[in-house]
C-alpha positions as CSV (number, residue, x, y, z in Angstrom):
1,M,0.1,0.0,0.0
2,T,1.2,3.3,-0.9
3,N,1.6,5.8,2.0
4,R,0.0,9.5,1.8
5,Y,1.8,12.5,3.1
6,S,0.6,16.1,3.6
7,I,2.9,18.8,2.6
8,K,3.5,19.3,6.4
9,D,4.5,15.7,6.7
10,L,7.1,16.1,4.2
11,E,8.5,19.4,5.6
12,Q,9.1,17.3,9.0
13,L,10.2,14.4,7.1
14,S,12.7,16.6,4.8
15,G,13.6,19.2,6.8
16,I,12.5,21.5,3.8
17,K,9.9,24.1,4.7
18,A,6.6,23.8,3.3
19,H,6.5,27.4,1.6
20,T,9.8,26.2,-0.2
21,I,8.2,23.0,-1.4
22,R,5.3,25.0,-3.0
23,I,7.6,27.5,-4.7
24,W,9.6,24.3,-6.1
25,E,6.2,22.9,-7.1
26,Q,5.3,25.9,-9.4
27,R,8.7,27.1,-10.4
28,Y,10.6,23.7,-11.0
29,K,8.0,21.2,-11.3
30,L,9.9,18.8,-8.9
31,I,7.1,17.2,-7.3
32,T,3.5,17.2,-8.4
33,P,0.8,16.5,-5.7
34,K,-1.9,14.2,-6.1
35,R,-5.7,15.1,-5.1
36,T,-8.3,13.5,-3.5
37,E,-11.7,13.1,-4.8
38,T,-12.5,15.9,-2.3
39,N,-9.7,17.9,-4.0
40,I,-7.0,17.9,-0.8
41,R,-3.5,17.9,-1.8
42,Y,-1.3,14.9,-0.8
43,Y,1.9,13.5,-1.9
44,L,3.3,9.6,-2.5
45,D,6.6,7.8,-1.2
46,S,8.4,8.9,-4.5
47,D,7.8,12.7,-3.8
48,L,9.1,12.2,-0.2
49,K,12.3,10.2,-1.5
50,K,13.0,12.8,-3.8
51,L,13.0,15.5,-1.4
52,L,15.0,13.6,0.5
53,N,17.9,13.3,-2.0
54,I,17.5,17.1,-2.4
55,S,17.8,18.3,0.8
56,V,21.3,16.5,0.8
57,L,22.3,18.0,-2.1
58,I,20.8,21.6,-0.9
59,K,23.0,21.4,2.2
60,K,26.2,20.6,0.3
61,G,25.5,24.3,-1.7
62,I,24.3,22.9,-5.0
63,K,21.4,25.3,-6.0
64,I,17.8,24.4,-6.7
65,S,17.9,25.7,-10.1
66,K,20.9,23.1,-11.1
67,I,19.2,20.3,-9.2
68,S,15.9,20.9,-11.1
69,Q,17.6,20.1,-14.4
70,L,18.9,16.8,-13.0
71,S,17.1,13.4,-13.7
72,N,16.1,11.3,-10.9
73,E,19.1,8.8,-11.6
74,E,21.6,11.8,-11.8
75,I,20.2,13.1,-8.2
76,Q,20.6,9.8,-6.8
77,A,24.2,9.1,-8.2
78,L,25.2,12.8,-6.7
79,V,23.6,11.9,-3.3
80,L,25.7,8.3,-3.5
81,E,28.8,10.3,-4.1
82,Y,28.6,12.6,-1.3
83,S,27.4,9.9,0.8
84,R,31.1,8.5,0.8
85,Y,32.4,11.9,2.8
86,R,32.4,12.7,6.4
87,G,30.3,15.5,7.0
88,E,26.8,16.0,8.3
89,Y,25.9,12.6,7.3
90,E,22.7,13.8,5.6
91,A,22.7,11.2,3.0
92,Q,22.9,8.3,5.5
93,I,20.1,9.2,7.7
94,N,17.9,10.3,4.7
95,G,18.6,6.8,3.6
96,L,17.5,5.1,6.9
97,K,14.3,7.6,7.0
98,M,13.4,5.7,3.5
99,A,14.0,2.4,5.2
100,M,11.7,3.3,8.1
101,I,9.0,4.4,5.4
102,D,9.2,1.3,3.4
103,F,9.6,-1.2,6.4
104,D,12.7,-2.3,4.7
105,V,15.0,-4.4,6.9
106,E,17.5,-5.0,4.1
107,Y,17.8,-1.4,3.0
108,F,18.3,-0.8,6.7
109,E,21.0,-3.3,7.2
110,K,22.7,-1.9,3.9
111,I,23.0,1.5,5.2
112,L,24.3,0.7,8.3
113,G,27.0,-1.9,6.9
114,Q,27.7,1.2,4.7
115,C,28.4,3.1,7.8
116,F,30.6,1.0,9.5
117,F,32.3,0.1,6.7
118,T,33.0,3.9,5.7
119,F,33.2,5.5,9.1
120,G,33.4,3.0,11.6
121,P,31.3,2.2,14.9
122,D,31.8,5.2,16.7
123,V,30.8,7.8,14.1
124,T,28.1,5.5,13.0
125,F,26.5,5.2,16.6
126,T,27.1,8.7,18.1
127,Q,26.9,11.1,14.9
128,I,24.6,9.2,12.5
129,L,22.3,6.8,14.5
130,G,22.3,9.6,17.4
131,K,20.9,12.2,15.3
132,F,18.6,9.6,13.6
133,I,17.5,8.9,16.9
134,A,16.9,12.4,17.7
135,E,14.6,12.8,14.3
136,I,12.5,9.8,15.1
137,G,11.7,11.5,18.2
138,I,10.4,14.6,16.7
139,L,8.4,12.9,13.9
140,W,6.5,10.7,16.1
141,Q,5.8,13.7,18.4
142,T,4.4,15.5,15.2
143,N,2.7,12.4,14.1
144,S,4.9,12.5,10.7
145,I,5.4,8.7,11.3
146,S,2.9,6.1,12.5
147,I,3.3,3.9,15.7
148,A,4.3,1.0,13.5
149,H,7.1,3.0,11.6
150,E,8.3,4.1,14.9
151,H,8.3,0.5,16.6
152,F,10.0,-1.1,13.5
153,I,12.8,1.2,13.2
154,S,12.9,1.6,17.1
155,N,13.2,-2.3,17.4
156,L,16.1,-2.6,14.7
157,I,18.1,0.3,16.0
158,K,17.7,-1.2,19.6
159,Q,19.3,-4.5,18.5
160,K,22.2,-2.7,17.4
161,L,23.1,-0.7,20.2
162,F,22.3,-3.6,22.9
163,A,24.8,-5.8,20.6
164,A,27.2,-2.8,20.8
165,I,27.0,-2.2,24.6
166,D,27.5,-6.0,25.0
167,Q,30.6,-6.2,22.9
168,M,32.2,-3.0,24.8
169,I,35.2,-3.3,26.5
170,V,36.1,-0.3,28.6
171,T,37.7,0.6,31.9
172,P,35.6,2.0,34.4
173,K,36.6,5.5,35.2
174,P,37.9,5.7,38.8
175,D,35.9,7.5,41.4
176,T,32.9,8.5,39.6
177,E,29.3,8.1,40.4
178,P,27.6,4.9,39.1
179,I,24.5,6.1,37.1
180,V,20.9,4.8,36.6
181,L,19.3,5.0,33.5
182,Y,15.6,4.4,33.8
183,L,11.9,5.3,32.3
184,P,9.2,6.4,34.4
185,D,5.6,4.6,35.0
186,N,4.0,3.7,31.6
187,E,7.0,5.3,29.7
188,L,7.8,2.8,27.0
189,H,10.3,4.8,24.4
190,E,13.5,3.7,25.8
191,L,15.5,4.2,22.1
192,S,16.9,7.4,23.3
193,L,17.8,6.1,26.8
194,L,19.7,3.2,25.4
195,Y,21.7,5.8,23.5
196,I,22.6,7.5,26.4
197,Y,23.6,4.1,27.9
198,Y,25.8,3.5,25.1
199,T,27.5,6.8,25.2
200,L,28.2,6.8,28.8
201,K,29.4,3.5,28.9
202,K,32.1,4.1,26.2
203,K,33.0,7.3,28.2
204,G,33.9,4.9,31.1
205,Y,31.0,5.5,33.5
206,R,29.5,2.7,35.5
207,V,25.7,2.2,34.2
208,L,22.8,0.1,35.6
209,Y,20.1,0.1,33.0
210,L,16.3,-0.1,34.5
211,G,14.5,0.2,31.3
212,Q,11.1,1.1,31.0
213,S,8.2,1.9,33.2
214,V,9.8,1.9,36.4
215,P,7.7,3.3,39.5
216,A,9.3,6.1,41.7
217,E,9.2,3.8,44.8
218,N,11.5,1.5,43.1
219,L,14.2,4.1,42.4
220,K,14.2,4.7,46.5
221,E,14.2,1.1,46.9
222,L,17.5,0.9,44.7
223,F,19.0,3.9,46.3
224,D,18.3,2.0,50.2
225,K,20.0,-1.3,48.8
226,T,22.7,-0.1,46.7
227,G,23.3,3.6,47.2
228,R,23.1,4.7,43.7
229,R,22.0,8.1,43.9
230,L,22.4,9.7,40.2
231,F,19.3,8.9,38.0
232,I,19.0,9.8,34.0
233,S,15.4,9.6,32.6
234,I,13.4,10.9,29.3
235,F,9.9,11.9,29.3
236,T,8.8,11.1,26.3
237,S,5.2,10.5,26.6
238,N,4.9,9.9,30.3
239,P,4.4,11.7,32.6
240,F,2.3,14.4,30.9
241,S,3.5,17.9,30.8
242,E,1.1,18.9,33.2
243,E,2.3,15.9,35.7
244,V,5.8,16.8,35.4
245,E,5.9,18.9,38.2
246,D,4.1,16.6,40.5
247,Y,6.2,13.8,39.6
248,I,9.5,15.9,40.7
249,K,7.9,16.6,43.7
250,K,6.9,13.0,44.4
251,L,10.7,12.1,43.8
252,D,11.9,15.0,46.2
253,E,9.6,13.6,48.8
254,L,10.9,10.1,48.6
255,F,14.4,10.8,48.9
256,G,14.0,13.5,51.5
257,E,17.3,14.8,52.6
258,N,19.6,12.3,51.1
259,D,21.9,13.3,48.3
260,C,20.6,12.4,45.2
261,W,20.5,14.0,41.7
262,F,18.1,13.5,38.8
263,H,18.8,14.6,35.1
264,F,15.5,14.8,32.9
265,T,15.1,15.4,29.1
266,G,12.2,14.7,26.5
267,Y,9.0,16.1,24.8
268,Q,6.8,16.4,27.8
269,V,9.7,18.2,29.9
270,Q,10.5,20.5,27.1
271,N,6.7,21.8,27.0
272,V,6.8,23.0,30.7
273,T,7.8,26.2,31.6
274,D,8.3,27.8,34.9
275,L,8.5,24.5,36.9
276,N,9.2,25.0,40.5
277,F,11.4,22.5,41.9
278,N,14.9,22.0,43.6
279,K,17.1,23.1,40.8
280,E,20.3,21.8,43.0
281,R,18.8,18.1,42.8
282,F,16.9,18.2,39.6
283,H,18.5,19.1,36.3
284,I,16.3,19.7,33.1
285,H,18.3,19.3,29.7
286,P,16.8,20.6,26.5
287,S,18.1,17.2,24.6
288,V,19.8,13.9,24.8
289,E,22.9,15.4,23.6
290,S,22.9,17.8,26.4
291,I,22.6,15.1,29.1
292,C,25.6,13.4,27.2
293,D,27.8,16.0,26.9
294,S,27.2,16.8,30.6
295,F,28.9,13.8,32.1
């Protein structure tokens, strides 16, 4: 079955503004929208793939007037040429998007295999998959991809991250606080948390990975039994924005006067302003990368 996209979907997936897409349609005839029986415009997979390729070339400094003169085959050949060099890795990330949209496991494996061979595992995980994971979150939050797309690609990446973490041999940093990674109650989106796990372990931190849907009371139980007091979590869908402050206050009450610290990020946290909480104990970060960089 062919997917249908609105122009807003194309904007979210390609990074090209909707008004720019419309101008390109009219001026260069790069893509042509279809229309429903009620005259609503929509786009197909072929339109999305072409825009993803065009976005790579635009970021490499090629003018749209020149791109418009190229055939689809010539555009693809140029993108392939640029994908061989280090840089923004836009071609690789867009290739992963295409694999996700088409539910294409073989293409996903091919793109990652080329990344590992050309750039090595460190760049593949931190620069390519790291950026792609961040984009998946945005696309899911804006309903630009379906739950099926998100689950499909997340499970493939999880397999790669778990394998990389298991194979990683790193001497732990001396005198560093062990870090607990967890997701709060009813939060199941763990892909970004796994990425943090990979990054922190690579840096030499000792990490305890609890994973999905951990009640706050269990964190206190863990602290009482092990003394681990540094926690990281991501709020993608739970708790809701209006519940974040209550959740933080609950943790504050549970841990009382004990020296414990929490680092949070995620869609639900970023939607909240003027939070009233203990800023010495709780730290809100704008992104996963911000958390990784703070350690």
